C-alpha positions as CSV (number, residue, x, y, z in Angstrom):
1,M,39.3,9.6,74.1
2,R,41.6,10.1,70.9
3,V,38.8,11.4,68.6
4,F,39.1,12.1,64.7
5,V,36.5,14.5,63.4
6,T,36.4,14.9,59.5
7,G,34.4,18.1,58.4
8,A,36.3,19.7,61.5
9,S,36.1,23.2,60.2
10,G,32.4,22.9,58.8
11,H,29.2,24.2,60.5
12,I,28.8,21.4,62.8
13,G,32.3,20.2,63.2
14,S,33.2,23.8,64.1
15,A,31.1,23.4,67.1
16,V,31.5,19.2,67.8
17,V,35.3,20.0,68.2
18,P,35.3,22.8,71.1
19,E,33.0,20.7,72.9
20,L,34.9,17.5,72.6
21,I,37.9,19.2,73.8
22,K,36.1,21.0,76.6
23,A,35.1,17.4,78.0
24,G,39.1,16.1,77.8
25,H,39.2,14.7,74.6
26,E,42.3,14.9,72.3
27,V,40.6,15.7,68.8
28,T,42.5,15.5,65.3
29,G,40.6,17.1,62.7
30,L,40.9,16.7,59.1
31,A,41.6,19.5,56.6
32,R,41.7,19.9,53.0
33,S,43.3,23.5,53.0
34,D,45.3,25.9,54.6
35,A,42.2,27.8,55.6
36,S,40.9,24.6,56.8
37,A,43.7,24.0,58.7
38,S,44.0,27.4,60.1
39,T,40.4,27.1,61.7
40,V,41.1,23.8,63.3
41,R,44.2,25.0,64.9
42,A,42.4,27.8,66.1
43,L,39.6,25.7,67.6
44,G,42.1,23.8,69.7
45,A,42.7,20.5,67.8
46,E,45.8,18.7,65.9
47,V,45.6,18.8,62.4
48,Y,45.6,15.9,59.6
49,R,45.9,17.1,56.2
50,G,43.6,15.4,53.6
51,D,40.5,15.3,51.7
52,L,37.7,12.9,50.9
53,S,39.1,12.2,47.8
54,D,41.5,10.0,49.5
55,P,40.0,7.5,51.7
56,D,42.7,5.2,52.1
57,G,45.0,8.2,53.7
58,L,42.3,8.5,55.7
59,G,41.9,4.8,56.7
60,Q,45.6,5.5,57.8
61,A,45.1,8.5,59.4
62,V,42.3,7.1,61.9
63,A,44.2,3.8,62.7
64,G,45.7,5.4,66.1
65,Q,42.5,6.8,67.2
66,D,39.9,5.7,69.8
67,A,36.7,7.2,67.8
68,V,36.2,8.9,64.5
69,I,32.9,11.3,64.1
70,H,32.6,11.6,60.4
71,L,31.0,14.8,59.6
72,A,32.5,16.0,56.0
73,F,30.5,15.7,52.7
74,D,30.9,16.8,49.5
75,H,28.3,19.4,49.4
76,D,29.7,21.3,46.1
77,T,29.0,18.0,44.3
78,M,25.7,17.6,45.9
79,R,24.3,20.4,44.2
80,T,24.9,19.1,41.1
81,D,25.1,15.3,41.5
82,F,23.8,14.3,45.0
83,P,24.3,10.6,44.0
84,A,27.9,10.8,43.1
85,A,28.6,12.6,46.0
86,A,27.1,10.3,48.0
87,A,28.6,7.2,46.4
88,A,32.0,8.9,47.0
89,D,30.8,9.1,50.8
90,L,30.1,5.7,50.7
91,T,33.7,5.0,49.8
92,V,35.0,7.0,52.6
93,V,32.8,5.6,55.2
94,Q,33.9,1.9,53.5
95,A,37.7,2.9,54.3
96,L,37.1,4.2,57.8
97,G,35.2,1.0,58.3
98,D,38.0,-1.1,57.2
99,A,40.3,0.5,59.5
100,L,38.5,0.2,62.6
101,A,37.2,-3.3,61.9
102,G,37.9,-5.7,64.6
103,T,39.0,-3.1,67.2
104,G,35.6,-2.5,69.0
105,K,36.2,1.5,68.3
106,T,34.0,3.7,67.5
107,L,32.6,5.2,64.1
108,I,29.8,7.7,64.6
109,G,28.3,8.7,61.3
110,V,25.3,11.0,60.2
111,G,21.7,9.7,58.7
112,L,18.5,7.6,59.4
113,A,18.5,4.3,59.7
114,P,15.3,2.4,58.1
115,A,12.2,2.8,60.7
116,G,10.3,-0.4,59.6
117,D,7.3,1.7,58.6
118,P,6.9,1.9,54.7
119,E,6.0,5.4,54.4
120,R,8.7,6.9,56.5
121,D,11.1,4.8,55.0
122,A,10.3,5.7,51.6
123,V,11.4,9.0,52.5
124,I,14.5,8.0,54.2
125,N,15.4,6.1,50.9
126,A,14.7,8.8,48.6
127,N,18.1,10.7,50.0
128,P,20.9,9.0,48.3
129,R,22.9,9.3,51.3
130,S,20.8,6.6,53.4
131,V,23.0,4.0,51.7
132,V,25.9,5.5,53.7
133,A,23.6,5.2,56.9
134,R,23.1,1.6,56.4
135,E,26.6,0.7,55.7
136,V,27.8,2.9,58.9
137,L,25.1,0.8,61.2
138,A,26.3,-2.4,59.0
139,L,29.8,-2.0,60.9
140,G,28.7,-3.3,63.9
141,Q,28.9,-6.6,62.5
142,R,32.7,-6.0,62.4
143,D,33.3,-5.2,65.6
144,V,33.0,-1.5,65.4
145,R,30.9,0.2,67.8
146,A,28.6,2.4,65.1
147,I,26.5,4.9,66.0
148,L,24.2,6.8,63.6
149,V,23.0,10.4,64.3
150,A,20.3,11.6,62.5
151,V,21.1,15.5,62.1
152,P,18.0,17.4,61.2
153,P,17.6,19.1,58.2
154,V,17.6,22.8,59.8
155,T,20.4,23.1,61.9
156,H,20.5,26.4,62.8
157,S,23.0,29.2,64.2
158,D,25.1,32.2,63.3
159,Q,27.2,29.6,61.8
160,D,24.7,28.1,59.3
161,R,25.6,29.7,55.9
162,I,24.4,27.0,53.4
163,G,21.9,25.1,55.0
164,F,17.9,25.1,54.7
165,I,17.5,28.5,56.0
166,P,20.1,30.7,54.2
167,T,18.5,28.9,51.3
168,M,15.2,29.9,51.7
169,I,16.4,33.2,52.3
170,G,18.1,33.6,49.2
171,I,15.0,32.6,47.1
172,A,12.9,34.9,49.1
173,R,14.9,37.9,48.2
174,D,15.7,36.8,44.9
175,T,12.0,36.4,44.0
176,G,10.6,38.9,46.4
177,E,8.5,36.7,48.2
178,S,8.7,34.2,51.1
179,G,7.2,31.0,49.5
180,Y,6.1,27.7,50.9
181,V,4.4,24.9,48.7
182,D,0.5,25.1,48.9
183,Q,-0.6,25.0,52.9
184,G,3.2,24.9,53.8
185,A,1.7,22.0,55.8
186,N,4.8,20.0,55.4
187,H,7.3,20.0,58.6
188,W,11.0,20.0,59.2
189,P,12.8,19.0,62.3
190,A,15.2,21.6,63.9
191,V,18.3,21.9,66.4
192,H,20.7,24.5,67.7
193,T,24.0,23.7,66.1
194,L,25.6,24.0,69.7
195,D,22.9,21.7,71.2
196,L,24.0,19.3,68.3
197,A,27.4,19.4,69.5
198,V,26.7,18.4,72.8
199,L,24.6,15.5,71.4
200,F,27.8,14.3,69.5
201,R,29.9,14.4,72.3
202,L,27.1,12.4,74.4
203,A,26.6,10.2,71.8
204,L,30.8,9.3,71.8
205,E,30.7,9.0,75.4
206,K,27.5,7.0,76.4
207,A,25.2,5.5,73.2
208,P,25.4,2.1,72.7
209,A,26.7,0.3,69.8
210,G,24.5,0.1,67.0
211,A,22.2,3.3,68.3
212,Q,20.2,5.5,66.2
213,V,20.4,8.7,68.0
214,F,17.8,11.3,66.7
215,G,19.3,15.1,66.8
216,A,15.9,17.0,66.9
217,A,15.3,19.5,69.3
218,E,12.3,20.6,68.1
219,E,10.1,17.2,66.1
220,G,8.6,19.2,63.1
221,I,8.2,23.0,62.1
222,P,5.9,23.8,59.7
223,V,7.5,25.3,56.6
224,R,4.9,27.7,56.4
225,E,5.7,29.1,59.9
226,I,9.6,29.3,58.8
227,A,8.3,31.2,55.7
228,E,6.2,33.6,57.5
229,A,9.3,34.2,59.8
230,I,11.1,34.9,57.3
231,A,8.6,37.5,55.5
232,R,8.6,39.5,58.9
233,H,12.5,39.8,58.8
234,L,12.6,40.6,54.9
235,S,9.4,43.0,54.9
236,L,8.1,40.7,51.9
237,P,5.2,39.1,51.4
238,A,4.4,35.4,52.5
239,V,2.7,33.4,49.9
240,S,1.7,29.8,48.8
241,V,3.2,28.5,46.0
242,P,0.9,25.7,44.1
243,A,2.7,22.4,43.8
244,D,2.7,22.6,40.0
245,Q,4.9,25.9,40.3
246,A,7.3,25.0,43.0
247,A,10.1,23.4,41.0
248,D,10.2,26.8,38.9
249,H,9.8,29.4,42.0
250,F,12.2,27.1,44.2
251,K,14.9,26.4,41.5
252,G,17.8,24.0,42.8
253,F,15.8,23.4,46.3
254,P,14.0,20.2,46.1
255,F,13.9,20.0,49.6
256,V,10.9,22.4,49.9
257,T,8.2,19.9,49.8
258,M,10.4,17.3,52.0
259,D,7.9,16.3,55.0
260,I,9.2,14.7,58.2
261,T,9.7,14.5,61.6
262,M,11.9,13.3,64.3
263,P,11.2,12.3,67.9
264,T,12.8,14.6,70.6
265,A,12.3,12.2,73.6
266,P,14.8,9.6,72.8
267,A,18.1,11.4,73.0
268,R,16.8,12.8,76.4
269,E,16.1,9.3,77.8
270,L,19.2,7.6,76.6
271,L,21.7,10.3,76.8
272,G,20.4,13.0,79.0
273,W,20.4,15.4,76.4
274,E,19.1,18.6,77.2
275,P,19.1,21.4,74.5
276,T,19.6,25.0,75.9
277,H,19.5,27.1,72.9
278,P,17.0,28.8,71.4
279,G,14.4,27.1,68.9
280,L,14.4,27.8,65.3
281,I,12.0,30.7,64.9
282,A,13.6,32.6,68.5
283,D,16.8,32.3,66.3
284,L,15.4,33.7,63.1
285,D,14.1,36.6,65.9
286,E,17.7,37.1,66.7
287,G,18.1,38.7,63.2
288,H,21.6,37.3,62.2
289,Y,20.4,35.3,59.3
290,F,19.3,38.8,58.1
291,A,22.6,40.9,58.8
292,A,24.3,40.8,55.7
293,G,22.5,41.1,52.0
């Protein structure tokens, strides 16, 4: 297939692109800068110069493609105004959907669909990006093969620079202790970046229209275990931070209290996906997260 990938030079995209090419797909990657363009070319893909601020241009760019994998997101804006970043992403998805409508072609987006469980849906809907996920799936009503991939909040590898784990490590270094909230019993699902790349390729090739594909290799790891692993590597104490002090201790990282799990069996059963790379704690023990700083 001819596949257009947004976020092609990013953490996940830079793994997805070579995975697609290795499988025989023709890939064009969105690049907003000379550096990104060089990265995309080095991965073996064609380059389309543009960015998320030009949704109409993106719509034109994908018109000749068989599929779109939308991975890009404005993380810089997200840090200061998450709802604004999500609103901009919604505009992009709408433009991509308009370009693909009526063609039966594929759009793979990132997110969690409502689960039908009020408590779980409250967690999902608290994320401003939930509106984008719903928009992706709604495109199925416009003859788009829409697929939603739930990317775990911890997607780990030596390419992870700004995710949950680097953030937790940075806070531990700044505060002199590796913290978790209360008992640290809340959970984060996890997957290795390279395993996730395989999942995106399998979703492209095999997933039925309207599928929600869960990308977790590990259903949910207690945050206390993560904090304790970080503490071991930094030779710092692992400490419980009372909930009423968490906002001050984990400044700029409200997700530290997030508690969510993802099932691991459905993607294996639907797509034959078999993760082969290290789990999170084993990946932390490889040491690459602690090599700098």
